[in-house]
N, C-alpha and C positions, 0 to 999 in steps of 0.2 A: 219964143226957141232959146235963145240961148240957158233963159230961166232953166229949163228941163234940161240941159245941157252939160249944164254943172252940176244939178244935182245925179244924176251920172256918173258922174266923173268922180264925187264923192263919195256913191255906193259902194265903187269897185275899188276908192280904195283905203277906204275900208276894212274891206272883206280883203283884200291881199296881205293887211295889216294881222287884222284877225288869225291867215291861217302863218303868217310868217312866228306869229308869239305861239301859236301852239304848236306847233314843228321846233319851236326852241327850249319848249317844255319839257315833250320829249325827249327829247335828245338828254335833256339834264339828267334826267332820269336817269335813260340805262347808266348809267356810270355810279349808282346807287345798291349798292349791294341791298337785296331781300326781296326787294319792290316786285321785281318778275319769280311768277312762281314758276319752274320750267316742268313742275308737272300740265301747268295748260299748254306748252309746245307737241309738237306733233312727236310722235311718237319716233320717225324715223331720222329726225332731225338730230335727238343726240343716243344716240346709240352707244351703251356701255358694254363694257368686254371685264369679267370676271374673273382673277386673277390670281391664284389662293388667296381672296378674302381682299384684297386688291381689285378699284378698281381705275379704270384711264375712260375718256370719253374717247371713242372716234369716231369717224366721219365712213368707215366701211364695215361691217357686221364681217365680211370672211377675213378677218388676220388671222395668222397661220401660228401658234406657239412654236416651242423653240423644244419642243422638249417626246417627237415624235408622238405622240400620242395619236391613236386608231381620232380623235375629233379634229386632231389637226390637217389629220388625211386630208379630210371632209371641206376643202377649206372653198372651193367653191362653193355650197350649198348656198343658201338666200340666207337663214339665221344661223348665227352661234345658238345654241341649249347649254345651259349650266343646268346647275341639280341645284335645288333649296327645297331644304323638310322634307326626301322622297320622289321631290315629283320635281319634269322634268324642265321649266320654264322659259320660252326665250325670250331674247335680248328688247324686245318693247312690253316684256311682261304679263303676257297671255301663258297659261300652261297649257304645254301639249299633249292635243287629246291620241288618245292610243289608236293601232286604224281596229275597228269595230266586225269579231270578224265571226260571222251563225258557220257552227258549223254538220255538216251532213250524219245525220245518228247511221250511218249505215255501218252493213252484216260485217260484221272480221274476212267473210271472205275476201274483200275485199280492199285490208289494211293489214292489222295485225297481224289474220290467221291467214298470210301470203309468208310470216316471219312463225306458223306449227305454234302459235300463241291461241291458247285454250279459253273461249270466254268462261267466269265465274261468276253464278246466279246470273241478275239479268243484262250486267251492263256490256253491253259490250265493244269499251274500252278496257287498259292493261292500268291498274292503277302501277300507276306510274312511282309514287314513293313510296313502293317498295319494293319492287322490279323491271327491270325497261327491260321489252325484249330487243334482242341481240340482232345486228345488220349483215347479211353476210359481208365479206372483207371481197379485196381481188379489184375484178373487173364494174364486179356488180356495186359496190358501195362507188362510185363514181357519178352514175346516177340515180342516190339517196335522195335527194330533195327531196320530194315528198314525206319519206320517215323523219325527217331532222323537221321541218314545219306545221306537223303534227302536231310534233312531241313537244313543240314550241306552244301550239297554242290551249291544248292538254295543261303543260305546265301553269299556264297561264294563270286556274283557279285559283292557285296555291299560292301567289307569285303576293308578297304580303305589300308593296306598292305596285299594283295592277299602272296606274297613272307614269311608271319609269318607263316601260316597257312602248315596242310600237306596234304591238296585237294585242289583243286579250281578245278571248272567247267571250262570247256573249249566247245565250239562251233562244232570245226571242229574237225571229230573223227580222223584225220590223226598227228594230235600231241598229240593224248593221249595214256593216258598210261596201262589204261582202260576203257569199254563200264559198265557204270552201268548201270541195270533193275530194274524201279525202280516197283517193286507190291509187294506190302505190303501184302503177299505170309500169314504169317499170324496173319492177319485179315481174310482176307478173308477167311481161314480155321473157324478162331473162331466164323464168321458170316452166314455164307455161306455155310459151309457140303452138311447140313442136309437136302435133300428131301422135296419138300412139294408136295402134294395130288397129282398134275395134273401135276408133273416134274416128264420124264425124266434119265435127269440130273441135278444135284446140278447146282446153279450159281459159288462156287469155281472153280468144274471138268471144266464145261465152259469157265472162264477164262483162267486157264490152257490150255485149247486147243486155247485159240486166241491165248495168249502169246510163242507157240510155234510158232506156225503160222506163228506169228509177224517179231521173235527172226529169225528164221533161216532165213527169207526172208532176211534179212539185210546182205548190200554191206558188213559191219562190221565181221560182223558173216562167212558171207563166205570165205573173204580174212584172217579173222583167227581160221578158222576152232570154233569159239567159243569161244578159248581156255585162250582170253582177258578177258573178259563176265565175268562182276563180277553178284550173284543169291541168293539174298537174303530167305534161310527156313529153318528159327529159330523153328520156332513152329518144332518136331521131327514128326507129322500128316500133314506136309506142300508142298505140291506140290509132293506129294505120283506121279501124272500120270505125270509132263513133267520134273522130276526131271531127268530119265532115259530117255528122248531125249535132255537136255541141259548136262548129264554130262560131257563135253567135259567144259564147265566152271568152273570160282572158285562160288565152295560153302560159302557161311558166313550160318554156324551151331553151333546150340548149342551144338551135338557130332555125333558121327556116328553110335549109337542105330542098325537104320531103314535104313544103307542104306549096296549095298554089298561093299566089297573095290575096286573093279575095279570102281565102283563110286565115292564114295566120299573117301578122305583119308587126308592126312596133307601135305601131297609131294605139293599136286593142294589148300585143302581148306583149311577158316581159319577158328576156334571157337571164337565162341564168347559170350562174356556171357550174362547173363540174367541182366535185370534190376529188382533190388531186390523193392519186396512189404509193407516187415517194414518199418516203420519210422528209416530214421538213429540215431543215437546217438554221437546226436550234443553235447560239452561241458562235454564230459564223462570224470567225474573226478572218477571214480570207483576203484576197485582194486582189491587182491585176496580175499582177506579176505568180501568183504562188495557183494561183487557174490556169494551167499550162496547157488545156484542150482550147482550140480558139473556136472552132465550129460545132456542135454535138447533135446526130439526129442516130437515135436506135426507136426501131419500130417495121411497121409494113412497108415496103418499098414502091409492092405491084399493087396498086391500086385501080383502080373503076371510077368513071363521073370521074370530075375535076380534077383527081389525086395524080393524071399524068404526071403531075411537076414530080414527085417523088423521083419517077424515075430518070427524067429527066438531068436532073440533080447530083443521080447517084451518080452516072456516070463522069460529072461535070466534076464529081467533087473527091470522089473516092481514090485519088491518087495524092490527094494535100496531106503535105505532111503534119502539119498538125489540125486536122478532120476526122471528128469519126464521125463516120458516116454507114454504118448497116445494119442488119432486120435485126430485127426483136421483137420477143415479145412477152408477158407473164412469168411464161413455165420456165421450170429450169435459174428460180433466182430473178429472171429477169426485171424484176420492182429493185431490188437490193443493185444490181448495176449499172441498173438506174440509177437509180438515186447518187451512185459512186460517181457517175455518169457526167452529169449534169451540176452534181454541188463541181468538181474539180473543173467545170467549163464555163469559158468568157459569156459566149454568146447559145443560144440553145434554141433549133430549128424547129416552127410549128409550120409543118405545110399543107394543105389542103388534101385532105383525104375522098373516101367513099363522100361524107359532108363537109363542108364548109367549119366545122369546127372540131377542134379535137381535147384530150384532157391532158396535152402536151403541153399545152399552153399554159396551162391552173401549178403541172408541176413543174417544168419552171419560172415558175413565181414563185413559191417552193423552196426550190433550190437557189432564191437570188439567180440566175440564170439567166441574162438578157434576153428573151425572147425576139426574135427575128420571125416577123409575119409570112406569109408570105400564101392567101387564101382572102380573096377579090374578095368573097361575096358573105367575108366573116358578121355578126354582131355581137357587139361583146358585152357584158354585163357592166351598170352604170356606166355609160359613157354618158350620161347625162350631168353628173358630175365628176367621173375622173377623164384626161387628160390620156391616154394610152402614151402616147408619142414618148410621155416621159423617162421613159422605164421601159417602150419598146420601140421596134424597129422595125417600120411596113417599105416592105416594097412588089410590086407588082409582081402576079406570074408573067407575064410576058418577055417583064428586064430580065425574075428569077433566072428563066433559062435561057441567056443570052449568056456566050464563052466569056467567063469571066469579071461580069457581070460583079454577081453576087460577092464572090470572095474578094474583091478588089474590094465591094462599099464595104464589108466587113474591116480590111484592113483600113480602110482605112480611120476609122472609130478610135481617137487617140485616146489615153489613157485617163484624161479626164475626164472625157465626155462619159468612159463607161462607168467610171468611177460618182461621178454622179447620179449613171444610171441603176446600180447596182446599187448606192443608200435609196431614193425612191424605190425597189423592192421590196427592200427591207420594210417599209413604213407602210407599203399596201399587202402583204404576208397575206394582214390578218381578213382583210375584209374577205376576202378566197375563200378564209379557215368556215366550217359546218363544224358543230360541237353542241355537246348536249350535258348543263346546263348554257343557252346562249349567252352572250354576252353583245353588249356596245358597238356597235360598231364593225361584229360579225357577218357572217356570209346571211347568219338566219335573219337578220336585222335590215340589213340592206336590202333581199328581197322583199320585205316586207314592207322597208321607205318605199321600194320600186310599184310595187303595189300603190301604196295610197296618193303614187302619184298620178296614178288611172281615177283614181274616183271619184272627180267631177267632173271627165269627160265621159264616165258610163253616169252619172249624177244626170246629165245633159241629156243624153241620148235619149234616159227611159221618160224623162220631162218631157220631150217629144212627140215621142211613140204616144204622150197619150192626148195631146193636142186634139181628137178625137173620138177616143173609143166609147164616146159614151152613144156617138154618133154610128153605130154600126148598121152599114145598109140587110135590110131582108133580104135573107137569103132566092136563089130562080127569082132576084124578080128582076122583070123586062116590060118591055111598051104596052101600055093601057090601049086597050083597041072601044071608043065607043059603043055600046050595045043602043039598038034599036030597044 
């Protein structure tokens, strides 16, 4: 017994000695350069931020640069990207894959034909290298996102570096992440929703019926159940008929004000900004003291639905000496007057009207006039990466209509706080800018990014729907009775 016990103690002693020696050896190697290859370490443990050719190691990927660029604005994104040899590369060294979009070749009557463009030859698309059909201005332009996104897809075919883009057009639908339905629905509503004396249905209604028939007959819709289709209905009254049939698709909307929650919601859809209609404040050298108007609102005062607050606030604020609260429209130089008013105001009211959103918010951003949002049901673009409280004031409607509450809240904001919000407005303004050709970090590219966030969820839903597709039950299969 004693011999066995002694043998066991000896073995344990030798094992402890071996472990101690090994640990000391490994620790001694850590101080010697070149023995450990950093390439073998996990990517998330070693992040490098590239800046003007120099690199520095960081423990986070959302470091914000100091030059105020669009890339720095997106400080909350999961990965910083840098350009290298014409490709966008993430910090872990992987190439950024652009969103692959299959574009239905719809008849021009659904898109550029609504702009009075006439096709030449067999192509249903204009040659944008020679001439781009123009879009009408004024209030028409505020819901023009379908125009800008379609142009961007067409332009991707002529891009020298497709991999540097947020989205590219692919010709084979099986390769696509999403299917794009190019119907200029907002323009169709604005121009063709009224009945002519001899019509039973408006042209807008007829186009929606034809669109639904076309889309639902396509193999791409049947395979996915429509879940990977992108439908644009930015004007609140657009697609009133088609939306109830195309509801499985991803809608790009201005808000959810006129949609049942089972038809449109944040889980599957994307909120996109309006295109501002007033002029951008270029080279803004104003400051807190030079903007003489404290609070600005000009627009329709008497609204239905959730817009009752406008009327209440008008009576509460109309006699305040440094507040501009008046009726206004695009008529009689209304846009020019609004530009001047917002550019010379510290705060701009964005109050719910017939729907939770309005383009007034984006006019305020373009004017660097701190938005005061009074709209309890509003949804905002890119809110998964943007913190709007850094450059907007939010006030509940129930509080805003209390006597003295709103004006006292605005007057309590210090000059320093306003200046910080004003600086942030100038930084985020490019994210809401629509333009052709699109640029990195503008509204077009940001909408594509928002759509890319939906892809994994869409693919999961499509894959789950296929689980039992091969075992389709026989039609009218009832209970069998035994025959004698």
